[in-house]
C-alpha positions in Angstrom: 7.4 -1.4 -7.5 6.3 -1.1 -3.9 9.1 1.5 -3.2 8.0 3.5 -6.2 4.3 3.3 -5.1 5.3 4.4 -1.6 7.2 7.3 -3.0 4.3 8.4 -5.1 2.0 7.9 -2.1 4.2 10.0 0.1 4.2 12.7 -2.6 0.4 12.6 -2.6 0.1 13.1 1.1 2.8 15.7 1.1 1.0 17.7 -1.5 -2.3 17.7 0.3 -1.4 20.5 2.8 0.0 22.5 -0.1 -3.5 23.0 -1.5 -4.4 24.9 1.7 -1.4 27.3 1.4 -1.7 30.8 -0.1 -1.8 30.8 -3.9 -2.4 27.1 -4.3 -2.4 25.9 -7.9 -3.9 22.6 -9.1 -2.3 20.7 -12.0 -3.6 21.7 -15.4 -5.0 18.3 -16.0 -6.7 18.0 -12.6 -10.4 17.1 -12.7 -13.0 16.0 -10.2 -13.9 12.3 -10.7 -17.5 11.6 -11.3 -17.7 7.8 -10.9 -18.0 5.5 -8.0 -15.0 3.5 -9.3 -12.7 6.5 -9.4 -13.7 7.7 -5.9 -13.5 4.2 -4.4 -10.0 3.8 -5.8 -8.9 7.1 -4.4 -10.5 6.2 -1.0 -8.7 2.9 -1.0 -5.3 4.4 -2.1 -5.3 7.0 0.6 -6.5 4.5 3.1 -3.5 2.3 2.4 -1.3 5.2 3.3 -2.9 6.2 6.6 -1.0 3.5 8.5 2.4 4.1 6.9 3.1 7.8 7.0 4.2 10.5 9.4 1.7 12.1 11.7 1.1 14.9 9.3 0.7 12.4 6.4 -1.8 10.3 8.4 -3.8 13.4 9.2 -3.8 14.5 5.5 -4.7 10.9 4.5 -7.6 10.8 6.9 -9.0 14.1 5.5 -8.6 12.8 2.0 -10.4 9.5 2.9 -13.2 11.5 4.4 -13.5 13.6 1.2 -13.7 10.6 -1.1 -16.0 8.6 1.3 -18.3 11.7 1.4 -18.4 11.9 -2.4 -19.3 8.2 -2.6 -21.9 8.2 0.1 -23.3 11.6 -0.9 -23.9 10.2 -4.4 -25.2 6.8 -3.1 -26.4 7.1 0.5 -27.5 3.5 0.7 -24.3 2.0 -0.7 -22.7 -0.8 1.3 -19.3 0.8 1.3 -17.6 -2.3 2.7 -18.9 -4.5 -0.1 -18.1 -2.0 -2.8 -14.6 -1.6 -1.4 -14.0 -5.4 -1.3 -15.1 -5.7 -4.9 -12.9 -2.7 -6.0 -9.8 -4.0 -4.1 -9.8 -7.1 -6.3 -10.0 -5.0 -9.5 -7.3 -2.6 -8.2 -4.6 -5.3 -8.2 -4.1 -4.6 -11.9 -4.0 -0.7 -11.8 -1.0 1.5 -11.9 -0.8 2.7 -8.3 1.6 5.6 -8.9 -0.7 7.0 -11.6 -3.7 6.5 -9.2 -1.9 8.5 -6.5 -1.2 11.2 -9.0 -4.8 11.4 -10.2 -6.2 11.4 -6.7 -3.7 14.0 -5.5 -4.5 16.3 -8.4 -8.2 16.1 -7.6 -7.5 17.0 -3.9 -5.3 19.9 -5.0 -8.1 21.1 -7.3 -10.6 20.9 -4.5 -8.1 22.8 -2.3 -7.9 25.6 -4.8 -11.7 25.8 -5.2 -12.1 25.9 -1.4 -9.4 28.6 -1.1 -11.2 30.7 -3.8 -14.6 30.3 -2.0 -13.0 31.3 1.3 -11.4 34.4 -0.3 -14.7 35.3 -1.9 -16.6 34.9 1.4 -14.0 36.9 3.3 -14.2 39.7 0.7 -18.0 39.7 1.0 -17.8 39.8 4.8 -15.4 42.8 4.7 -17.8 44.6 2.3 -20.7 44.1 4.7 -18.9 45.8 7.6 
C-alpha cells in the first residue's frame, strides 16, 4: 500500500509542473474544494511528499502546500493551523491516499489551467494597449 501511495504521490508532484505548460488541460472531473477538511487533507498529503521526492518534486510540493495553506487561512485567518492539522491527521488514517493524491492533483491542474488562461488574457490585453 505504501509503494502504491508513493507512486500516486509521485504522479501528483510530477503533474504539477504540467499545469504550467502550454495547452494545459485539467481532468474533466476536477473541481476546486470548498471545505477546510478537503484543503487540510491536500495540504497534509503534499506535505508528506516534500521530504521524499526529487528537487523538482520538492519544489512543486512546496508550491502546492502554499496554495492549500493559503486557501485555508484565506478562508479562516484566525485558524490554529497546527491544531486543525493534528486533528485531521488522525481522521486521515482511514482515507484512500491514492484517491486523495488524485483529487488534490486534479485541483492543482485546474488552478494551473485557470492561471494560464488569465495570463493569456492579460497578455492579450497588454498587447492591445500598445
